[in-house]
Backbone as CSV, one residue per row, in Angstrom:
resi,resn,N_x,N_y,N_z,CA_x,CA_y,CA_z,C_x,C_y,C_z
1,UNK,-55.859,90.059,70.318,-55.032,88.979,69.828,-55.897,87.922,69.163
2,UNK,-55.394,87.388,68.089,-56.117,86.362,67.364,-55.381,85.027,67.514
3,UNK,-56.091,83.991,67.882,-55.490,82.669,67.996,-55.863,81.827,66.794
4,UNK,-54.857,81.167,66.242,-55.068,80.298,65.096,-54.732,78.878,65.530
5,UNK,-55.745,78.013,65.767,-55.451,76.657,66.214,-54.685,75.877,65.145
6,UNK,-53.787,75.014,65.588,-53.029,74.145,64.694,-53.441,72.708,64.980
7,UNK,-53.422,71.889,63.968,-53.785,70.492,64.116,-52.671,69.749,64.847
8,UNK,-53.016,69.014,65.906,-52.037,68.191,66.604,-52.562,66.763,66.676
9,UNK,-51.665,65.775,66.684,-52.104,64.386,66.780,-52.881,64.157,68.072
10,UNK,-53.829,63.235,68.043,-54.649,62.990,69.229,-54.653,61.521,69.625
11,UNK,-53.557,60.816,69.345,-53.517,59.394,69.653,-53.120,59.096,71.095
12,UNK,-52.983,60.096,71.935,-52.685,59.867,73.341,-51.212,59.957,73.671
13,UNK,-50.486,58.861,73.505,-49.075,58.881,73.881,-48.189,59.279,72.712
14,UNK,-47.007,59.790,73.074,-46.044,60.268,72.098,-44.684,59.692,72.476
15,UNK,-43.938,59.196,71.528,-42.603,58.680,71.837,-41.616,59.832,71.957
16,UNK,-40.535,59.615,72.727,-39.474,60.620,72.829,-38.952,60.953,71.441
17,UNK,-38.734,59.906,70.660,-38.162,60.092,69.331,-39.070,60.957,68.457
18,UNK,-40.359,60.701,68.511,-41.305,61.476,67.720,-41.316,62.943,68.165
19,UNK,-41.307,63.181,69.481,-41.286,64.558,69.990,-39.992,65.247,69.575
20,UNK,-38.884,64.536,69.666,-37.587,65.108,69.289,-37.566,65.440,67.798
21,UNK,-38.100,64.555,66.968,-38.143,64.805,65.528,-39.009,66.019,65.207
22,UNK,-40.128,66.163,65.927,-40.984,67.345,65.734,-40.207,68.622,66.036
23,UNK,-39.391,68.575,67.110,-38.622,69.759,67.508,-37.511,70.086,66.513
24,UNK,-37.115,69.115,65.703,-36.017,69.325,64.747,-36.492,69.720,63.351
25,UNK,-37.768,69.482,63.041,-38.255,69.741,61.684,-38.618,71.202,61.471
26,UNK,-38.104,71.767,60.387,-38.379,73.168,60.063,-39.823,73.427,59.650
27,UNK,-40.508,72.403,59.156,-41.859,72.615,58.634,-42.951,72.495,59.689
28,UNK,-42.593,72.316,60.953,-43.592,72.231,62.019,-43.983,73.649,62.424
29,UNK,-45.283,73.927,62.400,-45.762,75.291,62.629,-46.345,75.540,64.006
30,UNK,-46.249,74.565,64.901,-46.788,74.792,66.239,-45.978,74.007,67.267
31,UNK,-46.127,74.415,68.513,-45.536,73.644,69.598,-46.420,72.426,69.831
32,UNK,-45.844,71.433,70.454,-46.519,70.169,70.684,-46.269,69.787,72.118
33,UNK,-47.242,69.254,72.837,-46.989,68.875,74.219,-48.210,68.417,74.961
34,UNK,-48.080,68.384,76.280,-49.162,67.931,77.136,-48.645,67.575,78.504
35,UNK,-49.102,66.446,79.017,-48.661,66.004,80.340,-47.732,64.807,80.191
36,UNK,-46.979,64.514,81.244,-46.142,63.328,81.256,-46.348,62.592,82.567
37,UNK,-46.040,61.310,82.546,-46.179,60.483,83.736,-45.149,59.362,83.655
38,UNK,-45.039,58.596,84.714,-44.136,57.444,84.723,-44.981,56.187,84.726
39,UNK,-44.728,55.328,83.753,-45.438,54.054,83.629,-44.425,52.949,83.393
40,UNK,-44.473,51.930,84.225,-43.555,50.792,84.089,-42.097,51.240,84.026
41,UNK,-41.740,52.213,84.854,-40.362,52.660,84.943,-39.901,53.564,83.817
42,UNK,-40.819,53.984,82.941,-40.445,54.869,81.836,-41.330,56.104,81.843
43,UNK,-40.744,57.206,81.390,-41.542,58.417,81.242,-42.386,58.277,79.982
44,UNK,-43.670,58.562,80.124,-44.598,58.496,79.000,-45.127,59.908,78.758
45,UNK,-45.050,60.343,77.513,-45.562,61.650,77.127,-46.971,61.491,76.575
46,UNK,-47.880,62.350,77.003,-49.250,62.340,76.505,-49.502,63.642,75.764
47,UNK,-50.054,63.530,74.573,-50.344,64.711,73.761,-51.704,65.268,74.166
48,UNK,-51.706,66.109,75.208,-52.961,66.674,75.719,-53.031,68.190,75.548
49,UNK,-51.952,68.802,75.055,-51.929,70.246,74.862,-52.460,70.626,73.490
50,UNK,-52.719,71.912,73.317,-53.176,72.424,72.030,-52.180,73.463,71.543
51,UNK,-51.534,73.165,70.422,-50.597,74.110,69.826,-51.351,75.159,69.042
52,UNK,-50.873,76.391,69.099,-51.526,77.446,68.341,-50.539,78.566,68.044
53,UNK,-50.959,79.455,67.203,-50.191,80.656,66.891,-51.004,81.844,67.371
54,UNK,-50.308,82.825,67.922,-50.988,83.998,68.452,-50.363,85.239,67.822
55,UNK,-51.204,86.078,67.253,-50.723,87.305,66.635,-50.553,88.358,67.729
56,UNK,-49.306,88.805,67.945,-49.018,89.815,68.959,-48.465,91.057,68.269
57,UNK,-48.206,92.098,69.043,-47.641,93.327,68.460,-46.244,93.098,67.908
58,UNK,-45.556,92.040,68.371,-44.212,91.709,67.880,-44.232,90.674,66.762
59,UNK,-45.398,90.311,66.278,-45.500,89.320,65.216,-46.189,88.057,65.702
60,UNK,-46.030,86.994,64.951,-46.673,85.728,65.258,-45.888,84.979,66.326
61,UNK,-46.564,84.560,67.386,-45.928,83.830,68.482,-46.536,82.437,68.520
62,UNK,-45.683,81.431,68.620,-46.153,80.048,68.680,-46.114,79.591,70.126
63,UNK,-47.175,78.953,70.562,-47.274,78.536,71.952,-48.148,77.308,72.082
64,UNK,-48.226,76.838,73.307,-49.081,75.693,73.588,-49.917,76.006,74.819
65,UNK,-51.150,75.559,74.800,-51.992,75.697,75.984,-52.229,74.302,76.544
66,UNK,-52.231,74.221,77.867,-52.392,72.945,78.558,-53.764,72.879,79.202
67,UNK,-54.352,71.683,79.290,-55.613,71.568,80.014,-55.425,71.997,81.472
68,UNK,-56.468,72.566,82.065,-56.396,72.965,83.474,-56.002,71.769,84.324
69,UNK,-55.168,72.043,85.318,-54.771,70.994,86.251,-53.581,70.161,85.803
70,UNK,-53.006,70.464,84.633,-51.835,69.704,84.173,-50.647,70.127,85.025
71,UNK,-50.121,69.207,85.825,-49.007,69.540,86.718,-47.662,69.248,86.085
72,UNK,-47.509,68.065,85.536,-46.243,67.672,84.905,-46.366,67.943,83.412
73,UNK,-45.837,69.070,82.999,-45.991,69.500,81.604,-44.744,69.179,80.785
74,UNK,-44.974,68.892,79.506,-43.879,68.776,78.547,-44.322,69.493,77.291
75,UNK,-43.363,70.021,76.553,-43.680,70.584,75.246,-42.401,70.733,74.426
76,UNK,-42.606,70.996,73.153,-41.486,71.220,72.242,-41.414,72.705,71.909
77,UNK,-40.263,73.109,71.419,-40.143,74.398,70.745,-39.854,74.084,69.284
78,UNK,-40.430,74.854,68.390,-40.211,74.636,66.964,-38.735,74.817,66.622
79,UNK,-38.277,74.136,65.581,-36.873,74.202,65.169,-36.443,75.624,64.824
80,UNK,-37.372,76.423,64.323,-37.036,77.808,63.942,-37.029,78.764,65.133
81,UNK,-37.480,78.288,66.290,-37.552,79.134,67.476,-36.389,78.828,68.408
82,UNK,-36.340,79.542,69.522,-35.251,79.328,70.471,-35.298,77.922,71.046
83,UNK,-34.127,77.379,71.364,-34.050,76.025,71.912,-33.740,76.045,73.406
84,UNK,-34.216,77.081,74.073,-34.077,77.221,75.518,-35.417,77.674,76.063
85,UNK,-35.627,77.552,77.375,-36.926,77.929,77.946,-37.213,79.423,77.816
86,UNK,-38.468,79.742,77.623,-38.905,81.142,77.605,-39.183,81.589,79.037
87,UNK,-39.429,82.860,79.217,-39.803,83.379,80.534,-41.097,82.699,80.990
88,UNK,-42.045,82.532,80.066,-43.318,81.879,80.418,-43.084,80.443,80.864
89,UNK,-42.175,79.748,80.181,-41.887,78.353,80.552,-41.362,78.276,81.983
90,UNK,-40.292,78.999,82.254,-39.617,78.933,83.556,-40.472,79.532,84.671
91,UNK,-41.305,80.522,84.348,-42.094,81.210,85.378,-43.286,80.408,85.869
92,UNK,-43.667,79.356,85.145,-44.796,78.540,85.603,-44.382,77.863,86.904
93,UNK,-45.003,78.301,87.998,-44.607,77.815,89.328,-45.190,76.435,89.589
94,UNK,-44.296,75.457,89.689,-44.720,74.098,89.997,-43.573,73.355,90.651
95,UNK,-43.911,72.567,91.656,-42.884,71.727,92.269,-42.676,70.460,91.439
96,UNK,-43.508,70.279,90.422,-43.395,69.119,89.537,-42.475,69.444,88.366
97,UNK,-41.752,68.449,87.911,-40.805,68.661,86.811,-41.532,69.033,85.530
98,UNK,-40.951,69.998,84.827,-41.437,70.439,83.523,-40.383,70.037,82.496
99,UNK,-40.799,69.603,81.322,-39.875,69.154,80.278,-40.034,70.018,79.041
100,UNK,-38.914,70.397,78.454,-38.913,71.130,77.193,-37.985,70.394,76.232
101,UNK,-38.555,69.867,75.156,-37.788,69.113,74.170,-37.509,70.042,72.990
102,UNK,-36.215,70.219,72.676,-35.819,71.138,71.618,-34.901,70.449,70.612
103,UNK,-34.543,71.155,69.571,-33.703,70.568,68.520,-32.295,70.221,69.003
104,UNK,-31.824,70.819,70.099,-30.468,70.557,70.588,-30.414,69.835,71.923
105,UNK,-31.549,69.539,72.516,-31.541,68.841,73.791,-32.834,69.032,74.553
106,UNK,-32.870,68.474,75.749,-34.065,68.522,76.587,-33.751,69.237,77.889
107,UNK,-34.615,70.170,78.254,-34.517,70.917,79.503,-35.504,70.321,80.501
108,UNK,-35.097,70.233,81.765,-35.957,69.768,82.850,-35.811,70.774,83.989
109,UNK,-36.915,71.189,84.582,-36.835,72.114,85.715,-38.038,71.970,86.614
110,UNK,-37.859,72.434,87.840,-38.972,72.549,88.783,-38.637,73.609,89.813
111,UNK,-39.669,74.161,90.428,-39.503,75.148,91.487,-39.389,74.392,92.803
112,UNK,-38.303,74.634,93.525,-38.059,73.928,94.776,-39.184,74.199,95.769
113,UNK,-39.535,75.457,95.932,-40.663,75.852,96.766,-41.400,76.964,96.016
114,UNK,-42.434,76.606,95.240,-43.116,77.595,94.398,-43.608,78.832,95.150
115,UNK,-43.915,78.682,96.438,-44.435,79.818,97.206,-43.374,80.874,97.478
116,UNK,-42.100,80.495,97.460,-41.042,81.465,97.776,-40.235,81.885,96.550
117,UNK,-40.575,81.385,95.369,-39.864,81.786,94.154,-40.108,83.264,93.889
118,UNK,-39.033,84.025,93.719,-39.160,85.445,93.396,-39.341,85.561,91.887
119,UNK,-40.588,85.734,91.465,-40.925,85.709,90.048,-40.222,86.819,89.257
120,UNK,-40.108,87.998,89.832,-39.488,89.118,89.116,-37.990,88.885,88.907
121,UNK,-37.295,88.414,89.943,-35.861,88.117,89.805,-35.634,86.974,88.814
122,UNK,-36.490,85.962,88.889,-36.381,84.837,87.959,-36.613,85.304,86.528
123,UNK,-37.615,86.144,86.340,-37.912,86.691,85.006,-36.706,87.468,84.467
124,UNK,-36.137,88.344,85.291,-34.991,89.141,84.852,-33.792,88.270,84.497
125,UNK,-33.527,87.245,85.314,-32.389,86.369,85.035,-32.638,85.551,83.770
126,UNK,-33.873,85.132,83.561,-34.207,84.365,82.354,-34.115,85.254,81.116
127,UNK,-34.563,86.488,81.208,-34.427,87.423,80.077,-32.953,87.646,79.732
128,UNK,-32.099,87.719,80.761,-30.665,87.875,80.516,-30.102,86.630,79.827
129,UNK,-30.537,85.451,80.268,-30.090,84.208,79.638,-30.510,84.172,78.170
130,UNK,-31.742,84.576,77.883,-32.233,84.580,76.502,-31.385,85.519,75.646
131,UNK,-31.103,86.701,76.166,-30.261,87.659,75.439,-28.866,87.067,75.200
132,UNK,-28.290,86.445,76.236,-26.965,85.832,76.115,-26.970,84.674,75.114
133,UNK,-28.041,83.870,75.128,-28.134,82.746,74.186,-28.278,83.255,72.756
134,UNK,-29.067,84.305,72.568,-29.223,84.873,71.226,-27.881,85.384,70.705
135,UNK,-27.092,85.976,71.591,-25.755,86.446,71.200,-24.832,85.267,70.920
136,UNK,-24.852,84.268,71.799,-23.955,83.112,71.674,-24.255,82.264,70.438
137,UNK,-25.506,82.287,69.969,-25.894,81.431,68.843,-26.169,82.222,67.576
138,UNK,-25.728,83.455,67.552,-25.990,84.317,66.394,-25.093,83.926,65.217
139,UNK,-25.677,83.918,64.034,-24.900,83.649,62.822,-24.694,82.167,62.565
140,UNK,-24.129,81.870,61.427,-23.970,80.475,61.023,-22.750,79.812,61.653
141,UNK,-21.851,80.573,62.238,-20.623,79.996,62.794,-20.615,80.033,64.324
142,UNK,-21.794,79.963,64.931,-21.825,80.020,66.387,-21.173,78.793,66.994
143,UNK,-20.652,78.968,68.190,-19.907,77.918,68.875,-20.755,77.267,69.966
144,UNK,-20.825,75.934,69.941,-21.575,75.171,70.938,-21.066,75.485,72.338
145,UNK,-19.734,75.627,72.482,-19.144,75.909,73.789,-19.651,77.210,74.393
146,UNK,-19.852,78.225,73.565,-20.382,79.500,74.065,-21.794,79.318,74.615
147,UNK,-22.599,78.566,73.894,-23.972,78.309,74.353,-23.960,77.506,75.652
148,UNK,-23.092,76.499,75.733,-23.027,75.682,76.943,-22.561,76.504,78.140
149,UNK,-21.675,77.462,77.926,-21.241,78.350,79.011,-22.434,79.142,79.540
150,UNK,-23.245,79.690,78.643,-24.434,80.456,79.051,-25.391,79.552,79.818
151,UNK,-25.592,78.329,79.327,-26.505,77.384,79.983,-26.010,77.052,81.388
152,UNK,-24.733,76.711,81.521,-24.181,76.363,82.838,-24.306,77.540,83.817
153,UNK,-24.048,78.738,83.335,-24.141,79.942,84.164,-25.585,80.155,84.631
154,UNK,-26.523,79.987,83.727,-27.940,80.152,84.046,-28.391,79.120,85.071
155,UNK,-28.034,77.855,84.843,-28.427,76.774,85.760,-27.906,77.063,87.167
156,UNK,-26.670,77.524,87.262,-26.059,77.837,88.552,-26.782,79.003,89.228
157,UNK,-27.161,80.028,88.468,-27.787,81.221,89.035,-29.236,81.038,89.456
158,UNK,-30.032,80.300,88.672,-31.465,80.228,88.991,-31.754,79.406,90.235
159,UNK,-30.795,78.613,90.677,-30.971,77.915,91.952,-31.205,78.951,93.056
160,UNK,-30.532,80.087,92.950,-30.709,81.171,93.933,-32.100,81.785,93.875
161,UNK,-32.827,81.529,92.808,-34.194,82.041,92.662,-35.225,80.937,92.878
162,UNK,-34.778,79.796,93.404,-35.690,78.722,93.777,-36.045,77.747,92.673
163,UNK,-35.260,77.721,91.584,-35.573,76.816,90.478,-34.357,75.939,90.178
164,UNK,-34.580,74.640,90.113,-33.521,73.717,89.708,-33.733,73.387,88.238
165,UNK,-32.656,73.487,87.453,-32.724,73.278,86.008,-31.625,72.311,85.591
166,UNK,-31.921,71.476,84.599,-30.927,70.575,84.007,-31.134,70.594,82.499
167,UNK,-30.032,70.544,81.767,-30.104,70.465,80.303,-29.380,69.202,79.856
168,UNK,-30.088,68.361,79.099,-29.520,67.140,78.542,-29.233,67.395,77.076
169,UNK,-27.962,67.370,76.718,-27.602,67.582,75.322,-28.159,66.463,74.471
170,UNK,-28.551,66.768,73.317,-29.106,65.928,72.266,-28.876,64.422,72.416
171,UNK,-29.373,63.834,73.494,-29.359,62.393,73.660,-30.752,61.994,74.093
172,UNK,-31.125,60.749,73.903,-32.485,60.368,74.291,-32.647,60.480,75.806
173,UNK,-33.341,61.506,76.291,-33.438,61.736,77.732,-34.060,60.586,78.483
174,UNK,-34.915,59.796,77.829,-35.579,58.733,78.577,-34.560,57.780,79.185
175,UNK,-33.404,57.598,78.566,-32.404,56.698,79.116,-31.852,57.245,80.423
176,UNK,-31.556,58.522,80.451,-31.055,59.152,81.674,-32.147,59.192,82.732
177,UNK,-33.381,59.539,82.333,-34.475,59.605,83.283,-34.741,58.241,83.903
178,UNK,-34.792,57.216,83.080,-35.089,55.871,83.581,-34.022,55.448,84.577
179,UNK,-32.764,55.749,84.293,-31.677,55.406,85.208,-31.925,56.043,86.576
180,UNK,-32.376,57.284,86.588,-32.597,58.005,87.837,-33.906,57.575,88.489
181,UNK,-34.946,57.367,87.685,-36.281,57.117,88.225,-36.541,55.660,88.605
182,UNK,-35.764,54.742,88.079,-36.046,53.316,88.103,-36.540,52.783,89.449
183,UNK,-35.845,53.056,90.525,-36.183,52.434,91.803,-36.815,53.387,92.808
184,UNK,-37.393,54.471,92.327,-38.008,55.445,93.228,-39.516,55.437,93.083
185,UNK,-40.201,55.703,94.190,-41.659,55.720,94.156,-42.213,57.127,94.098
186,UNK,-41.497,58.088,94.604,-41.994,59.460,94.685,-41.426,60.290,93.540
187,UNK,-42.285,60.814,92.688,-41.846,61.573,91.522,-41.016,62.783,91.926
188,UNK,-41.379,63.463,93.000,-40.597,64.614,93.431,-39.192,64.191,93.859
189,UNK,-39.064,63.003,94.441,-37.735,62.486,94.789,-36.948,62.240,93.503
190,UNK,-37.640,61.783,92.458,-36.971,61.583,91.166,-36.364,62.896,90.692
191,UNK,-37.196,63.933,90.759,-36.764,65.237,90.257,-35.578,65.746,91.061
192,UNK,-35.604,65.589,92.377,-34.499,66.036,93.209,-33.198,65.348,92.829
193,UNK,-33.275,64.065,92.522,-32.073,63.332,92.121,-31.637,63.707,90.715
194,UNK,-32.617,64.018,89.876,-32.318,64.360,88.496,-31.640,65.710,88.391
195,UNK,-32.138,66.671,89.119,-31.561,68.012,89.031,-31.150,68.446,90.403
């Protein structure tokens, strides 16, 4: 496999709006992301990941690599790619919330108990969700309601595999997060209330 590094901004913090705009633009050729934290009652995104393209047997795959030890990860998916989590995204075992910012909304998830998550069952259920989403969003006349049905079904099912998931439709997630996080000290407690 050949990796082709892509240039990513290195100014440290990233605004929600900027990340969302990156996820909506067709001309963006890499994923963007890094770690996130809470500062002064707001979620702050840090651009610490490296976006790249990887040549695989199925063609060019766009991905992001995170520095070792990054627990609270966030990243975007390109506008031309799927706007739901991949198997790799959901399979990353962490009790810390993971964020995925896409052209249609933001996904948040964490593993309730990473040690007991059945990775194979989770992978199979996520592959089924991806297939269902591809069907629900196929063509130019796809229906938002069909996609939301698949999302709700997936969220309900993966709880049985030890993962809590939430999808925020195309609204600035920081407003919802701040409402939930505002008076809490423990980030994991935030996540439990959020999802």
